[in-house]
C-alpha positions in Angstrom: 79.1 121.1 96.1 80.6 117.6 96.2 82.9 117.1 99.3 86.2 114.8 98.5 86.3 112.4 101.1 89.5 112.2 103.2 91.7 109.9 105.0 95.0 109.5 106.9 98.6 108.0 105.3 101.7 108.1 106.4 103.9 110.5 103.9 107.7 110.1 103.2 108.1 114.2 102.4 112.1 113.4 101.8 114.2 111.0 102.0 115.9 109.4 105.5 115.9 108.1 108.6 112.1 106.8 110.2 112.4 110.1 111.9 110.9 111.7 108.2 107.3 109.4 108.0 104.7 111.9 108.9 101.0 110.9 109.2 98.9 113.5 106.9 95.2 113.8 105.6 95.5 112.9 102.2 92.9 112.8 99.1 90.8 109.1 99.1 91.7 108.6 95.8 89.1 106.8 93.1 89.9 103.0 91.9 90.7 102.8 88.2 89.6 100.7 85.8 91.9 97.7 86.8 92.0 98.7 90.4 89.8 98.4 93.5 90.0 100.7 96.8 90.7 98.7 100.1 90.0 100.2 103.5 93.6 99.0 104.8 93.0 96.6 107.6 96.7 95.5 108.6 100.4 96.3 106.9 103.3 94.3 106.5 106.3 96.3 106.8 109.4 95.1 105.5 113.0 95.8 105.3 112.8 96.9 101.2 110.4 99.7 103.3 113.2 100.9 105.1 116.2 100.8 102.3 113.3 102.7 99.7 112.9 105.7 102.8 116.1 105.6 103.4 117.5 106.5 99.7 119.9 103.7 99.1 117.5 101.6 97.1 117.5 101.7 93.6 113.7 102.6 93.1 112.9 106.1 94.6 109.8 107.1 94.3 108.9 111.2 93.8 108.4 113.0 96.7 106.2 112.8 98.7 104.8 109.4 98.8 103.3 106.5 100.8 105.3 103.6 101.8 104.3 99.9 102.2 103.6 97.1 99.4 101.6 94.9 101.6 98.4 94.3 103.1 95.0 93.0 103.9 91.8 94.8 104.4 88.1 94.9 102.9 86.8 96.7 99.4 85.2 99.4 99.5 85.3 100.2 95.7 85.8 98.7 92.5 86.6 99.9 89.1 84.3 99.1 86.0 87.0 96.1 84.5 88.5 94.7 87.9 84.4 94.6 88.9 84.7 91.0 87.0 86.3 90.1 89.8 86.2 92.1 92.8 83.2 93.1 94.8 82.6 96.0 97.5 82.7 93.6 100.8 85.3 91.4 99.3 88.5 90.2 102.4 91.6 90.9 100.4 95.3 90.5 100.8 97.3 92.0 98.5 101.4 93.0 97.4 102.6 95.6 94.7 99.6 98.0 96.2 99.6 101.5 94.0 99.2 104.0 96.3 101.0 102.7 99.6 99.6 100.3 102.2 100.7 102.4 104.9 97.7 104.4 104.9 93.8 103.7 105.9 92.5 103.6 102.0 95.1 102.5 99.3 94.6 101.4 95.3 95.5 97.9 94.3 95.7 96.6 90.7 93.1 94.1 91.0 95.2 91.2 89.5 97.2 91.9 92.4 94.3 91.7 95.3 93.8 88.0 96.4 90.9 86.6 99.1 91.6 86.0 101.5 90.4 83.3 102.8 87.6 83.7 106.0 90.2 82.0 108.2 92.9 84.2 108.4 92.8 87.2 109.9 94.2 90.2 108.7 97.5 90.3 109.9 98.1 86.9 108.6 97.0 88.4 104.9 99.6 90.8 105.1 102.2 88.4 106.4 101.0 85.9 103.9 101.3 88.7 100.9 105.0 88.7 100.9 105.3 85.6 100.7 103.8 85.1 97.5 105.6 87.8 96.2 109.1 87.9 97.0 109.7 85.5 100.2 111.3 87.8 102.5 112.2 87.6 105.6 112.1 89.9 108.8 108.5 91.2 107.4 106.3 92.8 110.0 103.3 93.4 110.7 101.5 97.4 111.0 97.9 97.2 112.2 95.9 100.1 111.5 93.7 101.6 114.2 90.3 102.2 113.8 89.5 105.8 113.8 86.1 106.5 115.4 
């Protein structure tokens, strides 16, 4: 019998204050053909994340969901089409994350995952990701702790 991989993620089970956030164990997703799966080392925490979580933003993802749009980390799995541009082990920063960045693992469309220069830290990459997108001010970072 094949054992399904799992990881921890911050989940939003209901819209509301930060008190609704829960850390849960969820199945680790397999990347689709045009996606990469990234082990998250740092995630951007943006003002829009709080608006969405509270339910006052026009975007309301189906519940429960994992918040976060921006991250930096290492590619751990690559879809068939994404293999043309990405490799396992690539250091990347990404925006518009498919499965949410507040997690140990996240899916990203390959077109939204950019190689992170070696001179930049993961924290810098997660900070830099939204600057390439909306350039919003007020972004902070969440460093994902390593579990042993």
